[in-house]
C-alpha positions in Angstrom: 4.6 31.7 47.6 5.1 28.2 49.0 5.3 29.7 52.5 1.8 31.1 52.1 0.2 27.7 51.8 1.8 26.1 54.8 -0.7 25.0 57.4 -4.3 23.7 57.1 -5.9 27.1 57.5 -4.6 28.5 54.3 -5.4 25.4 52.3 -9.0 25.3 53.6 -9.3 29.0 53.1 -8.3 28.8 49.4 -10.7 25.8 48.9 -13.5 27.8 50.6 -12.8 30.8 48.4 -12.8 28.7 45.2 -16.2 27.2 46.3 -17.6 30.7 47.0 -16.4 31.9 43.5 -18.0 28.8 41.8 -21.3 29.5 43.6 -21.1 33.1 42.6 -20.9 32.0 39.0 -23.9 29.7 39.5 -25.8 32.7 41.0 -25.1 34.9 38.0 -26.1 32.1 35.6 -29.3 31.5 37.6 -30.5 35.0 36.9 -31.2 34.2 33.3 -31.0 30.4 32.9 -32.8 27.7 34.9 -30.9 24.4 35.4 -32.7 21.4 36.7 -31.2 18.0 37.6 -34.2 15.6 37.6 -34.6 11.9 38.5 -37.4 9.5 39.4 -37.4 7.1 42.3 -40.3 4.9 43.5 -43.1 6.8 41.7 -41.8 10.2 42.9 -40.1 12.9 40.8 -37.1 14.7 42.5 -35.1 17.6 41.2 -32.3 20.0 42.3 -32.8 23.3 40.6 -31.0 26.6 40.2 -33.1 29.6 39.0 -33.9 33.2 40.0 -30.9 33.5 42.3 -31.8 30.4 44.4 -30.7 26.8 44.8 -33.6 24.5 45.4 -34.8 20.9 45.9 -38.2 19.7 44.9 -40.3 16.5 45.1 -43.5 15.7 43.1 -45.7 12.7 43.5 -47.1 10.7 42.0 -44.5 10.6 39.3 -45.6 12.2 36.0 -44.7 9.9 33.0 -44.2 13.0 30.8 -41.6 14.5 33.0 -38.0 14.5 31.6 -35.2 13.0 33.6 -31.6 14.2 33.6 -30.1 17.6 33.1 -32.6 20.2 31.8 -31.9 23.7 30.9 -34.4 26.5 30.1 -33.5 30.0 29.3 -35.3 32.7 31.3 -38.9 31.7 31.2 -40.7 32.4 34.5 -42.7 29.1 34.4 -41.1 25.8 33.6 -42.9 22.6 32.9 -41.1 20.9 35.8 -42.1 23.6 38.3 -45.9 23.1 38.9 -46.5 25.8 41.5 -48.5 27.8 39.1 -50.4 25.0 37.4 -52.8 24.3 40.3 -54.5 27.6 39.6 -55.5 26.4 36.2 -57.2 23.0 37.0 -60.1 21.9 39.1 -58.4 20.7 42.2 -58.9 21.0 46.0 -55.5 21.9 47.5 -54.0 22.3 50.9 -51.0 24.6 50.7 -48.3 25.7 53.2 -45.7 28.1 52.0 -43.1 30.4 53.6 -41.3 33.1 51.6 -38.8 35.4 53.2 -35.7 37.1 51.9 -35.3 34.6 49.0 -35.9 31.6 51.2 -38.9 29.6 50.0 -40.2 26.5 51.7 -43.6 25.1 50.8 -45.7 22.1 50.0 -49.1 21.4 48.4 -51.3 18.4 48.6 -54.0 18.3 46.0 -57.0 16.2 45.0 -58.7 16.4 41.6 -62.5 16.9 41.3 -62.7 14.1 38.7 -64.2 10.7 39.2 -62.3 8.8 40.5 -60.3 11.5 42.3 -56.5 11.6 42.0 -54.2 12.7 44.7 -50.8 14.2 44.6 -48.2 16.2 46.5 -45.5 18.7 45.7 -42.8 20.1 48.0 -40.0 22.7 47.4 -37.2 24.2 49.4 -35.3 27.1 47.9 -32.4 28.9 49.5 -30.9 32.0 48.0 -27.3 31.9 46.8 -26.3 34.9 48.9 -27.0 32.9 52.1 -24.4 30.4 51.0 -21.8 32.7 49.4 -21.6 35.3 52.2 -20.6 32.8 55.0 -18.2 31.0 52.7 -16.5 34.3 51.7 -16.3 35.5 55.4 -14.9 32.1 56.4 -12.3 32.1 53.6 -11.3 35.7 54.5 -10.7 34.7 58.1 -8.7 31.6 57.2 -6.6 33.4 54.6 -5.9 36.7 56.5 -5.6 35.5 60.1 -2.1 35.0 61.2 -1.3 31.4 62.1 -0.8 30.9 65.8 2.8 30.3 66.9 3.2 27.2 69.0 4.5 27.9 72.5 7.3 25.5 73.5 6.2 23.3 76.3 8.3 23.4 79.4 8.9 20.1 81.1 9.9 19.9 84.7 13.2 18.1 85.1 13.0 15.1 87.3 14.6 15.3 90.6 17.9 13.4 90.6 18.3 12.4 94.2 
């Protein structure tokens, strides 16, 4: 067994496989539970989220004083109070939106202005990448590193100096 772990390839391969397995567990959990790690910095709310088979990053400004900070968990609800994509349809705002959704990848932003007097401005941005796009390359890389035979070093031939 100790012979199997000789060399950097096998060690990195096992580490990569463990990382892929951990991400697979996160993927399965994200199908029913939303996890959010939220923090505030300079009047901006930031979050890293895991939900609906994706891992995401989001930014919301100006900071909402009612937003929780820390580790938040919500079980299976489609809409979450920290995920305001849907809320702009329910209020009187003028919004400029850019959004790209493809194969689980979601990148988007929205800038909004309220129709109140005085108007308030805000912005929201989100990047979400699907877990499969992380797990598949990690699994393939670990398979290559674990299965590939280590190269055998060829002995170098040195020319003997002329003794004249």
